[in-house]
N, C-alpha and C positions, 0 to 999 in steps of 0.2 A: 521077121520079128522074132525075139528070144521068149520061149516059154514062160509065162507068169509064174509057174511054180518051180521055178529053178532054184538049185541051193548049192553051196558051196561042193557038196557031195556029188552033184551031177557030173557027167561025163565032161571033160574040159571043152569038147566042140559044142556042148549045149549051153556053155555058160555065157554070160554077157561080158563085153568087154567094157571096162568101166575107165572112163577120162575125167582127169582132174585139171582144171585151168585156175591158176593162182593159187596160193598155198599160205593163208594168215595162219595165225595159232590155232584158231578153230577149226580151220581146215586140216590142219597138221593132225590134230587129235582124232578126227573121223578117218583121215588116211591111214595111220599107224594101226588101227583096228580092222579097216577093211582090208588091208594089206595082207592080213593073215589068212583072209578067207579067199580073194579074188584076185585075179589078173588085172592090174590097174597100168593105164597109161598116162602120161603127165607130160606138160611142158617144162616140169621143174627137175633138174638134175640133182645128183648126189644122194639120191635115197635108194639103197639096196633093194632089190625086188621090183622095182618100177620100171617098165619101160619108157625110155624118156624120148620123145619125139621132138620133131625140129621145132615145132611151135604149135600155138593153140588152133591152127588150121589142120594140121595132121592128126591132133587130137580129136577134133570135130567130127573130121570125115571118116573116122574108123571107128568111133566108139558107139555102144550101144546104149549108155548111160553116161551122161554128161553133167559134172558138177563144177559150178562156178564158185570159188572161194576166194571172193574179190570184195574189197572195201565198197559198201554202197555208193561212197562218192564216186568211185571210178567205174561201176558196173555197165553203166551204159556205153562207156568208151570201149570197153573190152569185149562185150557182146557184139557191138557194131563192127568190132575187127574180125571176130572169129565165128559169130552166129551164122552168118550166112552159108559157111562151110560145113553145118551140121550134117550128119548122115540121115538119109530119108528113114522116118519113122523112129529116129532115136527118141530118148526122153531127155529132158533137160531139166536140171534142178539149178537152185542157188541157196548158197548158206549165210546169205546177208541176214542181218539182225534187224533191218527196216525194210519192207517189202515193196512200197509204193514205187521206188525207183527200178527196183529189180523187175517188178512187173512191166513197168513201161518200157524197158530195155529189151525184155523178152518179146513182147508183143510187137514191137516196132523192128526189131532186127532178126528174129527167128523164122525160118522159111514154115510155110502153112501146114507143111506135111510133117512137122516135129511136134513133138507132144511136150507139154509142160507139166511136170509135178514136182513142185518145189518143197524146200524142207529149212528146218532151223532146229538145231539143239539148243534148248534153253538153260544151257550152264556154260561155265567157262571152260577154258582149255585144260585146267588142271583138275576138273572134278571128274570122277567115275561116271561114264555116262549110264551105267545100269540103273533102272528104275526111274531115270530123269526122263522128263517130257520132251519129245522129239516131235515138232509140229510137222504135219502132212499136208500139202496143198495141191488137191485136184484142180488144177486150173483149166488146163485144154488137153484133156486126155481120157480114154475110156478106162472103165474099171481095170481092166487087165492091166495096165500101165501101172496102176497104183499098186497093185498086188505085186508086181514085179519090183517096184522101188521099196516096197515093204520088205522083201526077200533078199533084196541087196543091204538095206541096212540093218536087217535083223542081227548081224554080228555085234552091233552097238549093245544089244540088249536093253534098249531104252524103250520108254512107253510111248506108244504112238498117240498123238493127238490131232485130230482132223479140223481144219479151218480153212476159212478162204483168206485171200490175200488182205482183205479188209479187216477181219477180225484178228488176225495175226498182229497188225500194227495197233490195234486198239488194246489188245492183251498186253503186249510187250510194254506199251506205254504204261498201262496200269501197274504191271508188276516190276518193272524195270527202271524205266526213265526218271520218274520221280524219287525212286529209292537212291538210283545212283547220284541224283542231285543232293541229296541229303548227305551222302557221305561224302561227295566232292567239297561241299560247303564245310563240313568238318574239318577236312584235311587243309584247306586253304584257311581257315581260322586260326588252326593251331600253327600253321607256318608262319602266318601273317603276325602272331603273338610270339615266334621264335620259341615254340614251347614243344616239347616232347611229352604228350600229355600223360603218359604212364611214368614219368619219372617225379612227378611231385606229388604223387599220391591222391590227386583228385579224381583220377579216370581209372581206378583199379578195382578189378572185382566185378561180378555180376553183372547188369546191363552194360557198364562201361566198357566191358571186356568185349563184347559185340562191336561196339562203336569204333573202338582203335583198332581192333583186328581186321575187320571189314574194310573199314577206310585204308588201311595200309595195303590190303588185298588190290583193292581197285586201283590205287595209285601206283601198285607194281606191275599193271598190265599196260598195254599200249593204248595211247590216248584215243586212236581211232575207233577203238572197240566201244567207246561210249559216246563219241563225238556224232557219228552217223545216226546212230540210234535216237540222239536227242534233236540233231538239227534237222533232219530229213524226215520225221515223223510228226506230221501236225498236230496229233493227239498229245505226244510228249510236249511240245512247245507249250500249249494251254496248261499241262499238269505242272511243269516245272515253273511256269509264272505264277500259278495259284500257290505253289509251295513257298514261294519267296514271299508273297502277299501275307500268306499265313502267318508265317514267320515276323514279319513287321508288325501286323495287327497285334498279334499276342505279345510282343515285346514292348508295344505301346501300352497294353494295359498293365504290363509288369511296372513299367516306369511311373506309371500314373497311381500305383497301389490300387488299383480298381479291383477289390477282390470279388464284389458281386459280379462285374461285368467277365472278369476272368472265368469264375467259377460257371456262369451261366453257359459262356460260349464253349467250354470245354465240356461240360456234362452234356451239352446239347449234342456236342461230336460225339462223344462217347455212346447216346443213344443210336444215333443215326448210323454208326459204323459196326457197333457191337450188338446193338439191340437191348432188349429188356432182359437182365441177368437170369431171371427166373424161367425165361423161355430160351437161354442160350445152352443148349445141353451139350454141344460141341466141346470135346477135349481140348485143352489148350495145346499150342506147339511147345512152348517152354513151360516145362513143369515145375522147375525150381531154378533159382539163381545159383544155387550151390554147384552144379555141374559145370558153371562157366568159370568158377574161381581157379580151376587149374590151368586154364589158357590165358590167364593175365599174364602180359609182358613186363609189368612191373608188381612191386609189393607195396601194401598199405604200410603206413608209417607206424612205427613201434609205439605201444602205449607206454613206453618208458619202463616198465615193470621188468626188471631183469633178475630179481631175487627168488623167482619161482614162487612166489605170493599169488593172492586171488587176480584173476585178470591176465595171467601170464601167457595162457594160452590163445589169447586172440588179440590180432592187430587192432590200431586205432582206427575207428570207422573213417571213411571219408566224409568230406561236407556233404550236406543235403544239395541234391543238384535239381533244379528246375526241369531238366530234360526237355529243353525247348524245342530240340529237334523232333522229338517225339509228339510231342503236344502239336506241332505245326504239322507233323505228317498226317496225324488222325484229323485235324480239322482241316487239311487239304482234302482228303477223301470226302469228308462230309460236305465241304462247300461243293464239291464237284460230283455230289450224289453217287459216289463210286462203292462199291461192296467188294472189297478185297477178298472177303472169305469165298465169294464165288470163284475167283482165279485160283485160290490157294491148292486146291488139289487138282484143279484142271490143267494148270500151265505154270506152276510158280517156280521160279528158280531157287537154288539154295540160298541165295543172298536175300531174294525177297520173303523165302519161309522165316529166315532168322530174324529180320527185320520186324515182319509182321508179328512174329512171336515176342519180341520184346516189348512192341507197342501193345500188344495184346496183354502182356504179364502186367504192364504199368496199368492200362486202362480197365481191366476187370476188377482190378482190386481198389475199392473206395479209400483204403488206409494208404495205399502206396501213391494214389493219384492225389489225394489231399496232402500228403506230404509234399509232393512235387509242386504243388500249387502254392503251399505255403513257402516253399524254397523261392519259388519264383517272385514272390510278392516282398518277402521279408529278410532273405539271405544273400547277401551281395558276393558270396565267395567266389560265384561262377559268372558274376555279372561281366566281368572284362572279356571273358570268353564268349557269352551270349552277345556282346556288342559286335563282336569279330564275326559271330556266325551269322548276324543279319546282314552284315556288310556283305559277306562272302557269299550268301544265298542270293541277294541281289544281284551281285556280281555276275553269278553264274546264269541267272535267269536273263540278264541282259545280253550276256555273251550266246546264249542259244538264240534269242530273238533276232541278233544280228545276223544269224546264219553264217558267221565267218569261222570257217575251220582253222585258219592260222591263229586267230586270237583263242579259240578254244585250245588249240594245241600248246600256245604259250602259256596259258593260266594253267594248264593241266601239269606241263613239264617242270614249270617252276616249283609247283608245289612238290611233286614226285621228287625232285632233286634234294629237298630238304629232309625228306624220310628215308632217302635211298639206303642208306646203311643198315637200316632194319629190315628191308623187303624179304631177305633170304629166311630169316628167324619167322618173321610174321606169315610166310607164305606156309610153312610146316605148321605152325601154331594153328592158322586160320583153318588150314584145311581139315585137321583133325579135329577140331571144333566143331565144324559143319557136319563131320560123319557122325559125331557123338550125338549132336542135337538131332539129326536126322533119324539116327536109329533109336533114340529115347523117345520121340515123338512118334513114330512109326508103330510102336507098340501100342500107343494108346487110339491113333487115329488112321492108321493107313499109310501108304506109301508117302517118302519124303518129297519135295520139290526140288547165274553168273551174280 
């Protein structure tokens, strides 16, 4: 057994041999950082500094710590193949985003004399892991094994959060699955309308910048990053279904011009999610919309004043927006009795922190929230996009409920192709936006949270 207090500075003969099986984008991010510190063996060729072995059997039988970086859809098949070869006393982990299939595979196929201490970095492969949440799951292992895993993963400089397998899937459903569903629905709605939202001046600046940049960020990733988390996580299915229902219910109130009904439902959701404003002393995530304006992919339409006269310094304001996606998100949390603030500092991803931040920015201001409700009821500027959003959200919910990975992939990739030409630009802008928001909010409330 390798000493639990081992570090990269320990003599080489005292250091653990680290084995990696499979290598998705998330696994690559972990690998590249650990490669600087530790001796790594893998079944993946073409990476300098890694000892490439013939296959996963050789990795399993010679490694002290083995991490499976395999899609949740295939984890059972891969562990069934290589798990029985695991070295006696070794520690096995998985980097899957949904843990129920991983747990089942490990318990079914790993020998009883193997320890299980799993993990999951709660951020995408392009995000700096420093200070981000890294879940550690002590499932079948003594405390010394957990300390060893902590020391192996310490070069990532992440913030360790300890959970069970069950708690992990609940938290990731709460912070990721329904958040992703909102942005998937936005992208599909805009693609169905054959519209780049930043080009016609309606989705430019402030909150709109978050919607556009994170939507593009999600569709620039691989489809399976989101499919497994949504389809294989039972909690996620429930939440995605409720989000689509909230979108539909709110849109019906909009069409009926039921101001009293809409206002009561939204303000009830506001109270249940954010509490009484007088008692809410927590500093907001998003301190000002102004900080977002520099990251917009488009420009607001000119006000037409070119002579240097009054108003020349400001662009024309975009039409008022119902923010149907944000109204539905908070309503969804309220209907399910979720308290997103409880996960904000515990295990928030950067995207969830940003999404929660704009929802909070809208809902904690009665002036901004009332303006959105008035736009929802009386301004039809965004009504066509709202219709597409309702259809898209229900379509994604049905796709997830069917549990069909091929259908999920087809929907995802069709939308991604529409926006593909802007992915490179959006990735740079989006990453910088997340960094700035994280740094601006940490000064007020502590560390920032795919």
